[in-house]
HTML snippet that shows the backbone in 3Dmol.js (N, CA, C, O; Angstrom):
<script src="https://3Dmol.org/build/3Dmol-min.js"></script>
<div id="view" style="width:600px;height:400px;position:relative"></div>
<script>
const pdb = `
ATOM      1  N   UNK A   1     116.474 111.374  79.263  1.00  0.00           N
ATOM      2  CA  UNK A   1     115.255 110.814  79.823  1.00  0.00           C
ATOM      3  C   UNK A   1     115.404 109.294  79.884  1.00  0.00           C
ATOM      4  O   UNK A   1     115.938 108.683  78.958  1.00  0.00           O
ATOM      5  N   UNK A   2     114.948 108.704  80.940  1.00  0.00           N
ATOM      6  CA  UNK A   2     115.038 107.258  81.109  1.00  0.00           C
ATOM      7  C   UNK A   2     114.189 106.561  80.046  1.00  0.00           C
ATOM      8  O   UNK A   2     113.285 107.172  79.476  1.00  0.00           O
ATOM      9  N   UNK A   3     114.476 105.278  79.774  1.00  0.00           N
ATOM     10  CA  UNK A   3     113.714 104.576  78.742  1.00  0.00           C
ATOM     11  C   UNK A   3     112.212 104.535  79.015  1.00  0.00           C
ATOM     12  O   UNK A   3     111.414 104.481  78.079  1.00  0.00           O
ATOM     13  N   UNK A   4     111.825 104.559  80.278  1.00  0.00           N
ATOM     14  CA  UNK A   4     110.400 104.514  80.592  1.00  0.00           C
ATOM     15  C   UNK A   4     109.808 105.900  80.784  1.00  0.00           C
ATOM     16  O   UNK A   4     108.623 106.027  81.091  1.00  0.00           O
ATOM     17  N   UNK A   5     110.613 106.941  80.609  1.00  0.00           N
ATOM     18  CA  UNK A   5     110.153 108.310  80.833  1.00  0.00           C
ATOM     19  C   UNK A   5     109.021 108.729  79.928  1.00  0.00           C
ATOM     20  O   UNK A   5     108.063 109.359  80.376  1.00  0.00           O
ATOM     21  N   UNK A   6     109.122 108.381  78.647  1.00  0.00           N
ATOM     22  CA  UNK A   6     108.073 108.774  77.703  1.00  0.00           C
ATOM     23  C   UNK A   6     106.768 108.037  77.974  1.00  0.00           C
ATOM     24  O   UNK A   6     105.687 108.544  77.676  1.00  0.00           O
ATOM     25  N   UNK A   7     106.873 106.847  78.535  1.00  0.00           N
ATOM     26  CA  UNK A   7     105.669 106.072  78.818  1.00  0.00           C
ATOM     27  C   UNK A   7     104.913 106.642  80.014  1.00  0.00           C
ATOM     28  O   UNK A   7     103.733 106.347  80.200  1.00  0.00           O
ATOM     29  N   UNK A   8     105.576 107.444  80.813  1.00  0.00           N
ATOM     30  CA  UNK A   8     104.926 108.033  81.989  1.00  0.00           C
ATOM     31  C   UNK A   8     104.214 109.340  81.673  1.00  0.00           C
ATOM     32  O   UNK A   8     103.413 109.811  82.481  1.00  0.00           O
ATOM     33  N   UNK A   9     104.483 109.926  80.537  1.00  0.00           N
ATOM     34  CA  UNK A   9     103.921 111.243  80.230  1.00  0.00           C
ATOM     35  C   UNK A   9     102.396 111.196  80.183  1.00  0.00           C
ATOM     36  O   UNK A   9     101.737 112.025  80.811  1.00  0.00           O
ATOM     37  N   UNK A  10     101.825 110.243  79.452  1.00  0.00           N
ATOM     38  CA  UNK A  10     100.363 110.184  79.304  1.00  0.00           C
ATOM     39  C   UNK A  10      99.656 109.972  80.642  1.00  0.00           C
ATOM     40  O   UNK A  10      98.720 110.710  80.948  1.00  0.00           O
ATOM     41  N   UNK A  11     100.072 108.985  81.457  1.00  0.00           N
ATOM     42  CA  UNK A  11      99.369 108.834  82.740  1.00  0.00           C
ATOM     43  C   UNK A  11      99.469 110.068  83.631  1.00  0.00           C
ATOM     44  O   UNK A  11      98.513 110.413  84.325  1.00  0.00           O
ATOM     45  N   UNK A  12     100.620 110.733  83.614  1.00  0.00           N
ATOM     46  CA  UNK A  12     100.789 111.921  84.449  1.00  0.00           C
ATOM     47  C   UNK A  12      99.907 113.061  83.958  1.00  0.00           C
ATOM     48  O   UNK A  12      99.267 113.741  84.760  1.00  0.00           O
ATOM     49  N   UNK A  13      99.872 113.272  82.649  1.00  0.00           N
ATOM     50  CA  UNK A  13      99.059 114.361  82.091  1.00  0.00           C
ATOM     51  C   UNK A  13      97.576 114.110  82.363  1.00  0.00           C
ATOM     52  O   UNK A  13      96.860 115.009  82.804  1.00  0.00           O
ATOM     53  N   UNK A  14      97.122 112.890  82.097  1.00  0.00           N
ATOM     54  CA  UNK A  14      95.709 112.570  82.329  1.00  0.00           C
ATOM     55  C   UNK A  14      95.369 112.715  83.809  1.00  0.00           C
ATOM     56  O   UNK A  14      94.315 113.248  84.155  1.00  0.00           O
ATOM     57  N   UNK A  15      96.252 112.247  84.676  1.00  0.00           N
ATOM     58  CA  UNK A  15      96.007 112.371  86.120  1.00  0.00           C
ATOM     59  C   UNK A  15      95.921 113.829  86.540  1.00  0.00           C
ATOM     60  O   UNK A  15      95.056 114.196  87.335  1.00  0.00           O
ATOM     61  N   UNK A  16      96.807 114.660  86.016  1.00  0.00           N
ATOM     62  CA  UNK A  16      96.767 116.095  86.349  1.00  0.00           C
ATOM     63  C   UNK A  16      95.466 116.732  85.876  1.00  0.00           C
ATOM     64  O   UNK A  16      94.890 117.565  86.577  1.00  0.00           O
ATOM     65  N   UNK A  17      95.003 116.348  84.696  1.00  0.00           N
ATOM     66  CA  UNK A  17      93.743 116.897  84.192  1.00  0.00           C
ATOM     67  C   UNK A  17      92.562 116.472  85.065  1.00  0.00           C
ATOM     68  O   UNK A  17      91.700 117.289  85.388  1.00  0.00           O
ATOM     69  N   UNK A  18      92.522 115.203  85.443  1.00  0.00           N
ATOM     70  CA  UNK A  18      91.422 114.715  86.275  1.00  0.00           C
ATOM     71  C   UNK A  18      91.476 115.362  87.660  1.00  0.00           C
ATOM     72  O   UNK A  18      90.443 115.755  88.203  1.00  0.00           O
ATOM     73  N   UNK A  19      92.670 115.471  88.228  1.00  0.00           N
ATOM     74  CA  UNK A  19      92.807 116.115  89.542  1.00  0.00           C
ATOM     75  C   UNK A  19      92.397 117.577  89.465  1.00  0.00           C
ATOM     76  O   UNK A  19      91.716 118.079  90.359  1.00  0.00           O
ATOM     77  N   UNK A  20      92.805 118.261  88.408  1.00  0.00           N
ATOM     78  CA  UNK A  20      92.396 119.656  88.220  1.00  0.00           C
ATOM     79  C   UNK A  20      90.889 119.791  88.125  1.00  0.00           C
ATOM     80  O   UNK A  20      90.306 120.714  88.694  1.00  0.00           O
ATOM     81  N   UNK A  21      90.260 118.876  87.411  1.00  0.00           N
ATOM     82  CA  UNK A  21      88.803 118.882  87.282  1.00  0.00           C
ATOM     83  C   UNK A  21      88.145 118.680  88.649  1.00  0.00           C
ATOM     84  O   UNK A  21      87.171 119.357  88.979  1.00  0.00           O
ATOM     85  N   UNK A  22      88.674 117.760  89.433  1.00  0.00           N
ATOM     86  CA  UNK A  22      88.111 117.496  90.767  1.00  0.00           C
ATOM     87  C   UNK A  22      88.302 118.690  91.701  1.00  0.00           C
ATOM     88  O   UNK A  22      87.430 118.986  92.517  1.00  0.00           O
ATOM     89  N   UNK A  23      89.431 119.370  91.584  1.00  0.00           N
ATOM     90  CA  UNK A  23      89.671 120.557  92.410  1.00  0.00           C
ATOM     91  C   UNK A  23      88.662 121.653  92.049  1.00  0.00           C
ATOM     92  O   UNK A  23      88.075 122.279  92.932  1.00  0.00           O
ATOM     93  N   UNK A  24      88.467 121.877  90.758  1.00  0.00           N
ATOM     94  CA  UNK A  24      87.494 122.888  90.322  1.00  0.00           C
ATOM     95  C   UNK A  24      86.094 122.501  90.799  1.00  0.00           C
ATOM     96  O   UNK A  24      85.339 123.351  91.271  1.00  0.00           O
ATOM     97  N   UNK A  25      85.751 121.220  90.676  1.00  0.00           N
ATOM     98  CA  UNK A  25      84.451 120.736  91.141  1.00  0.00           C
ATOM     99  C   UNK A  25      84.286 121.001  92.642  1.00  0.00           C
ATOM    100  O   UNK A  25      83.244 121.487  93.081  1.00  0.00           O
ATOM    101  N   UNK A  26      85.312 120.681  93.417  1.00  0.00           N
ATOM    102  CA  UNK A  26      85.258 120.897  94.858  1.00  0.00           C
ATOM    103  C   UNK A  26      85.098 122.362  95.217  1.00  0.00           C
ATOM    104  O   UNK A  26      84.311 122.708  96.097  1.00  0.00           O
ATOM    105  N   UNK A  27      85.836 123.216  94.545  1.00  0.00           N
ATOM    106  CA  UNK A  27      85.745 124.653  94.817  1.00  0.00           C
ATOM    107  C   UNK A  27      84.362 125.180  94.440  1.00  0.00           C
ATOM    108  O   UNK A  27      83.774 125.971  95.178  1.00  0.00           O
ATOM    109  N   UNK A  28      83.849 124.746  93.301  1.00  0.00           N
ATOM    110  CA  UNK A  28      82.511 125.192  92.899  1.00  0.00           C
ATOM    111  C   UNK A  28      81.443 124.722  93.879  1.00  0.00           C
ATOM    112  O   UNK A  28      80.516 125.468  94.194  1.00  0.00           O
ATOM    113  N   UNK A  29      81.568 123.503  94.356  1.00  0.00           N
ATOM    114  CA  UNK A  29      80.600 122.999  95.342  1.00  0.00           C
ATOM    115  C   UNK A  29      80.651 123.851  96.608  1.00  0.00           C
ATOM    116  O   UNK A  29      79.613 124.206  97.167  1.00  0.00           O
ATOM    117  N   UNK A  30      81.859 124.174  97.053  1.00  0.00           N
ATOM    118  CA  UNK A  30      82.000 124.928  98.301  1.00  0.00           C
ATOM    119  C   UNK A  30      81.536 126.370  98.182  1.00  0.00           C
ATOM    120  O   UNK A  30      81.195 126.987  99.192  1.00  0.00           O
ATOM    121  N   UNK A  31      81.512 126.924  96.977  1.00  0.00           N
ATOM    122  CA  UNK A  31      81.126 128.324  96.813  1.00  0.00           C
ATOM    123  C   UNK A  31      79.649 128.508  96.480  1.00  0.00           C
ATOM    124  O   UNK A  31      79.180 129.643  96.394  1.00  0.00           O
ATOM    125  N   UNK A  32      78.904 127.413  96.290  1.00  0.00           N
ATOM    126  CA  UNK A  32      77.486 127.515  95.949  1.00  0.00           C
ATOM    127  C   UNK A  32      76.642 127.721  97.203  1.00  0.00           C
ATOM    128  O   UNK A  32      77.038 127.370  98.314  1.00  0.00           O
ATOM    129  N   UNK A  33      75.480 128.294  96.987  1.00  0.00           N
ATOM    130  CA  UNK A  33      74.513 128.459  98.074  1.00  0.00           C
ATOM    131  C   UNK A  33      73.744 127.152  98.224  1.00  0.00           C
ATOM    132  O   UNK A  33      72.856 126.845  97.428  1.00  0.00           O
ATOM    133  N   UNK A  34      74.090 126.403  99.235  1.00  0.00           N
ATOM    134  CA  UNK A  34      73.408 125.143  99.533  1.00  0.00           C
ATOM    135  C   UNK A  34      73.662 124.800 100.988  1.00  0.00           C
ATOM    136  O   UNK A  34      74.524 125.403 101.628  1.00  0.00           O
ATOM    137  N   UNK A  35      72.925 123.842 101.513  1.00  0.00           N
ATOM    138  CA  UNK A  35      73.150 123.455 102.912  1.00  0.00           C
ATOM    139  C   UNK A  35      74.592 123.001 103.148  1.00  0.00           C
ATOM    140  O   UNK A  35      75.234 122.422 102.271  1.00  0.00           O
ATOM    141  N   UNK A  36      75.073 123.278 104.346  1.00  0.00           N
ATOM    142  CA  UNK A  36      76.464 122.992 104.698  1.00  0.00           C
ATOM    143  C   UNK A  36      76.806 121.516 104.531  1.00  0.00           C
ATOM    144  O   UNK A  36      77.901 121.177 104.082  1.00  0.00           O
ATOM    145  N   UNK A  37      75.878 120.641 104.889  1.00  0.00           N
ATOM    146  CA  UNK A  37      76.145 119.203 104.807  1.00  0.00           C
ATOM    147  C   UNK A  37      76.374 118.776 103.350  1.00  0.00           C
ATOM    148  O   UNK A  37      77.208 117.910 103.083  1.00  0.00           O
ATOM    149  N   UNK A  38      75.646 119.374 102.421  1.00  0.00           N
ATOM    150  CA  UNK A  38      75.848 119.057 101.008  1.00  0.00           C
ATOM    151  C   UNK A  38      77.214 119.546 100.526  1.00  0.00           C
ATOM    152  O   UNK A  38      77.858 118.902  99.698  1.00  0.00           O
ATOM    153  N   UNK A  39      77.643 120.684 101.051  1.00  0.00           N
ATOM    154  CA  UNK A  39      78.981 121.182 100.711  1.00  0.00           C
ATOM    155  C   UNK A  39      80.055 120.213 101.199  1.00  0.00           C
ATOM    156  O   UNK A  39      81.016 119.921 100.487  1.00  0.00           O
ATOM    157  N   UNK A  40      79.880 119.726 102.411  1.00  0.00           N
ATOM    158  CA  UNK A  40      80.853 118.783 102.985  1.00  0.00           C
ATOM    159  C   UNK A  40      80.870 117.490 102.181  1.00  0.00           C
ATOM    160  O   UNK A  40      81.940 116.966 101.873  1.00  0.00           O
ATOM    161  N   UNK A  41      79.697 116.973 101.839  1.00  0.00           N
ATOM    162  CA  UNK A  41      79.621 115.734 101.064  1.00  0.00           C
ATOM    163  C   UNK A  41      80.295 115.922  99.705  1.00  0.00           C
ATOM    164  O   UNK A  41      81.053 115.058  99.266  1.00  0.00           O
ATOM    165  N   UNK A  42      80.028 117.034  99.043  1.00  0.00           N
ATOM    166  CA  UNK A  42      80.655 117.313  97.746  1.00  0.00           C
ATOM    167  C   UNK A  42      82.159 117.431  97.851  1.00  0.00           C
ATOM    168  O   UNK A  42      82.883 116.929  96.991  1.00  0.00           O
ATOM    169  N   UNK A  43      82.637 118.084  98.887  1.00  0.00           N
ATOM    170  CA  UNK A  43      84.076 118.243  99.075  1.00  0.00           C
ATOM    171  C   UNK A  43      84.736 116.902  99.391  1.00  0.00           C
ATOM    172  O   UNK A  43      85.842 116.624  98.927  1.00  0.00           O
ATOM    173  N   UNK A  44      84.060 116.080 100.175  1.00  0.00           N
ATOM    174  CA  UNK A  44      84.610 114.758 100.511  1.00  0.00           C
ATOM    175  C   UNK A  44      84.681 113.884  99.262  1.00  0.00           C
ATOM    176  O   UNK A  44      85.661 113.166  99.063  1.00  0.00           O
ATOM    177  N   UNK A  45      83.660 113.939  98.429  1.00  0.00           N
ATOM    178  CA  UNK A  45      83.673 113.164  97.179  1.00  0.00           C
ATOM    179  C   UNK A  45      84.823 113.615  96.295  1.00  0.00           C
ATOM    180  O   UNK A  45      85.550 112.783  95.751  1.00  0.00           O
ATOM    181  N   UNK A  46      84.997 114.923  96.144  1.00  0.00           N
ATOM    182  CA  UNK A  46      86.089 115.441  95.325  1.00  0.00           C
ATOM    183  C   UNK A  46      87.439 115.021  95.899  1.00  0.00           C
ATOM    184  O   UNK A  46      88.328 114.623  95.146  1.00  0.00           O
ATOM    185  N   UNK A  47      87.607 115.101  97.211  1.00  0.00           N
ATOM    186  CA  UNK A  47      88.869 114.700  97.844  1.00  0.00           C
ATOM    187  C   UNK A  47      89.120 113.209  97.667  1.00  0.00           C
ATOM    188  O   UNK A  47      90.259 112.798  97.443  1.00  0.00           O
ATOM    189  N   UNK A  48      88.075 112.395  97.763  1.00  0.00           N
ATOM    190  CA  UNK A  48      88.231 110.947  97.571  1.00  0.00           C
ATOM    191  C   UNK A  48      88.654 110.630  96.141  1.00  0.00           C
ATOM    192  O   UNK A  48      89.496 109.760  95.917  1.00  0.00           O
ATOM    193  N   UNK A  49      88.074 111.332  95.181  1.00  0.00           N
ATOM    194  CA  UNK A  49      88.462 111.115  93.789  1.00  0.00           C
ATOM    195  C   UNK A  49      89.907 111.528  93.541  1.00  0.00           C
ATOM    196  O   UNK A  49      90.631 110.854  92.807  1.00  0.00           O
ATOM    197  N   UNK A  50      90.324 112.622  94.143  1.00  0.00           N
ATOM    198  CA  UNK A  50      91.712 113.065  94.003  1.00  0.00           C
ATOM    199  C   UNK A  50      92.657 112.042  94.622  1.00  0.00           C
ATOM    200  O   UNK A  50      93.667 111.686  94.014  1.00  0.00           O
ATOM    201  N   UNK A  51      92.345 111.571  95.806  1.00  0.00           N
ATOM    202  CA  UNK A  51      93.178 110.566  96.459  1.00  0.00           C
ATOM    203  C   UNK A  51      93.271 109.283  95.652  1.00  0.00           C
ATOM    204  O   UNK A  51      94.346 108.698  95.523  1.00  0.00           O
ATOM    205  N   UNK A  52      92.146 108.850  95.112  1.00  0.00           N
ATOM    206  CA  UNK A  52      92.131 107.642  94.286  1.00  0.00           C
ATOM    207  C   UNK A  52      92.960 107.825  93.031  1.00  0.00           C
ATOM    208  O   UNK A  52      93.688 106.918  92.629  1.00  0.00           O
ATOM    209  N   UNK A  53      92.859 108.980  92.412  1.00  0.00           N
ATOM    210  CA  UNK A  53      93.621 109.238  91.187  1.00  0.00           C
ATOM    211  C   UNK A  53      95.118 109.235  91.469  1.00  0.00           C
ATOM    212  O   UNK A  53      95.895 108.709  90.674  1.00  0.00           O
ATOM    213  N   UNK A  54      95.525 109.810  92.581  1.00  0.00           N
ATOM    214  CA  UNK A  54      96.945 109.819  92.946  1.00  0.00           C
ATOM    215  C   UNK A  54      97.424 108.390  93.195  1.00  0.00           C
ATOM    216  O   UNK A  54      98.510 108.014  92.754  1.00  0.00           O
ATOM    217  N   UNK A  55      96.618 107.591  93.901  1.00  0.00           N
ATOM    218  CA  UNK A  55      96.984 106.201  94.170  1.00  0.00           C
ATOM    219  C   UNK A  55      97.141 105.416  92.865  1.00  0.00           C
ATOM    220  O   UNK A  55      98.117 104.685  92.695  1.00  0.00           O
ATOM    221  N   UNK A  56      96.185 105.565  91.947  1.00  0.00           N
ATOM    222  CA  UNK A  56      96.243 104.850  90.672  1.00  0.00           C
ATOM    223  C   UNK A  56      97.459 105.301  89.856  1.00  0.00           C
ATOM    224  O   UNK A  56      98.113 104.480  89.214  1.00  0.00           O
ATOM    225  N   UNK A  57      97.761 106.592  89.880  1.00  0.00           N
ATOM    226  CA  UNK A  57      98.932 107.091  89.160  1.00  0.00           C
ATOM    227  C   UNK A  57     100.214 106.481  89.720  1.00  0.00           C
ATOM    228  O   UNK A  57     101.076 106.047  88.956  1.00  0.00           O
ATOM    229  N   UNK A  58     100.344 106.445  91.029  1.00  0.00           N
ATOM    230  CA  UNK A  58     101.548 105.874  91.631  1.00  0.00           C
ATOM    231  C   UNK A  58     101.678 104.382  91.306  1.00  0.00           C
ATOM    232  O   UNK A  58     102.783 103.896  91.060  1.00  0.00           O
ATOM    233  N   UNK A  59     100.564 103.658  91.304  1.00  0.00           N
ATOM    234  CA  UNK A  59     100.595 102.245  90.936  1.00  0.00           C
ATOM    235  C   UNK A  59     101.009 102.068  89.479  1.00  0.00           C
ATOM    236  O   UNK A  59     101.781 101.165  89.157  1.00  0.00           O
ATOM    237  N   UNK A  60     100.505 102.918  88.606  1.00  0.00           N
ATOM    238  CA  UNK A  60     100.856 102.823  87.173  1.00  0.00           C
ATOM    239  C   UNK A  60     102.334 103.138  86.965  1.00  0.00           C
ATOM    240  O   UNK A  60     102.994 102.488  86.154  1.00  0.00           O
ATOM    241  N   UNK A  61     102.855 104.114  87.679  1.00  0.00           N
ATOM    242  CA  UNK A  61     104.279 104.442  87.562  1.00  0.00           C
ATOM    243  C   UNK A  61     105.129 103.254  88.018  1.00  0.00           C
ATOM    244  O   UNK A  61     106.142 102.940  87.394  1.00  0.00           O
ATOM    245  N   UNK A  62     104.720 102.595  89.100  1.00  0.00           N
ATOM    246  CA  UNK A  62     105.444 101.398  89.553  1.00  0.00           C
ATOM    247  C   UNK A  62     105.426 100.315  88.484  1.00  0.00           C
ATOM    248  O   UNK A  62     106.444  99.668  88.237  1.00  0.00           O
ATOM    249  N   UNK A  63     104.267 100.115  87.844  1.00  0.00           N
ATOM    250  CA  UNK A  63     104.158  99.107  86.785  1.00  0.00           C
ATOM    251  C   UNK A  63     105.068  99.437  85.616  1.00  0.00           C
ATOM    252  O   UNK A  63     105.722  98.551  85.066  1.00  0.00           O
ATOM    253  N   UNK A  64     105.113 100.693  85.237  1.00  0.00           N
ATOM    254  CA  UNK A  64     105.956 101.098  84.111  1.00  0.00           C
ATOM    255  C   UNK A  64     107.419 100.870  84.456  1.00  0.00           C
ATOM    256  O   UNK A  64     108.179 100.372  83.625  1.00  0.00           O
ATOM    257  N   UNK A  65     107.821 101.223  85.662  1.00  0.00           N
ATOM    258  CA  UNK A  65     109.217 101.043  86.067  1.00  0.00           C
ATOM    259  C   UNK A  65     109.614  99.574  86.132  1.00  0.00           C
ATOM    260  O   UNK A  65     110.764  99.227  85.864  1.00  0.00           O
ATOM    261  N   UNK A  66     108.665  98.710  86.487  1.00  0.00           N
ATOM    262  CA  UNK A  66     108.962  97.285  86.537  1.00  0.00           C
ATOM    263  C   UNK A  66     108.949  96.661  85.143  1.00  0.00           C
ATOM    264  O   UNK A  66     109.350  95.509  84.979  1.00  0.00           O
ATOM    265  N   UNK A  67     108.500  97.399  84.153  1.00  0.00           N
ATOM    266  CA  UNK A  67     108.501  96.906  82.788  1.00  0.00           C
ATOM    267  C   UNK A  67     107.226  96.227  82.362  1.00  0.00           C
ATOM    268  O   UNK A  67     107.193  95.585  81.313  1.00  0.00           O
ATOM    269  N   UNK A  68     106.183  96.351  83.142  1.00  0.00           N
ATOM    270  CA  UNK A  68     104.900  95.761  82.767  1.00  0.00           C
ATOM    271  C   UNK A  68     104.186  96.712  81.829  1.00  0.00           C
ATOM    272  O   UNK A  68     103.519  97.654  82.258  1.00  0.00           O
ATOM    273  N   UNK A  69     104.337  96.448  80.543  1.00  0.00           N
ATOM    274  CA  UNK A  69     103.711  97.328  79.540  1.00  0.00           C
ATOM    275  C   UNK A  69     102.193  97.221  79.572  1.00  0.00           C
ATOM    276  O   UNK A  69     101.477  98.220  79.522  1.00  0.00           O
ATOM    277  N   UNK A  70     101.728  95.990  79.657  1.00  0.00           N
ATOM    278  CA  UNK A  70     100.310  95.747  79.585  1.00  0.00           C
ATOM    279  C   UNK A  70      99.869  95.015  80.838  1.00  0.00           C
ATOM    280  O   UNK A  70     100.207  93.845  81.020  1.00  0.00           O
ATOM    281  N   UNK A  71      99.131  95.673  81.693  1.00  0.00           N
ATOM    282  CA  UNK A  71      98.736  95.025  82.934  1.00  0.00           C
ATOM    283  C   UNK A  71      97.673  93.956  82.739  1.00  0.00           C
ATOM    284  O   UNK A  71      97.331  93.251  83.689  1.00  0.00           O
ATOM    285  N   UNK A  72      97.140  93.818  81.520  1.00  0.00           N
ATOM    286  CA  UNK A  72      96.196  92.749  81.237  1.00  0.00           C
ATOM    287  C   UNK A  72      96.879  91.392  81.225  1.00  0.00           C
ATOM    288  O   UNK A  72      96.206  90.366  81.318  1.00  0.00           O
ATOM    289  N   UNK A  73      98.191  91.366  81.113  1.00  0.00           N
ATOM    290  CA  UNK A  73      98.908  90.097  81.086  1.00  0.00           C
ATOM    291  C   UNK A  73      98.814  89.367  82.432  1.00  0.00           C
ATOM    292  O   UNK A  73      99.142  88.183  82.517  1.00  0.00           O
ATOM    293  N   UNK A  74      98.377  90.056  83.464  1.00  0.00           N
ATOM    294  CA  UNK A  74      98.247  89.446  84.778  1.00  0.00           C
ATOM    295  C   UNK A  74      97.017  88.553  84.872  1.00  0.00           C
ATOM    296  O   UNK A  74      96.894  87.771  85.814  1.00  0.00           O
ATOM    297  N   UNK A  75      96.108  88.658  83.912  1.00  0.00           N
ATOM    298  CA  UNK A  75      94.841  87.926  84.002  1.00  0.00           C
ATOM    299  C   UNK A  75      94.811  86.746  83.064  1.00  0.00           C
ATOM    300  O   UNK A  75      93.817  86.022  83.014  1.00  0.00           O
TER     301      UNK A  75
END
`;
const viewer = $3Dmol.createViewer("view");
viewer.addModel(pdb, "pdb");
viewer.setStyle({}, {cartoon: {color: "spectrum"}});
viewer.zoomTo();
viewer.render();
</script>
């Protein structure tokens, strides 16, 4: 395993858990009896959260690979 491999485990696991939660939320919204527009809004919110989580995960992986342990050092 690469030297930064262990540092990537936590962000990946947390991201997978959050994405899984959003997928379940989206599926539950789509299967409920409610107006179609509310189903679409709920699904769009879930998809936006999933997309954001993937983007943040990829940014964190880039930071880890560049050796930035603490991103607070940028401020």
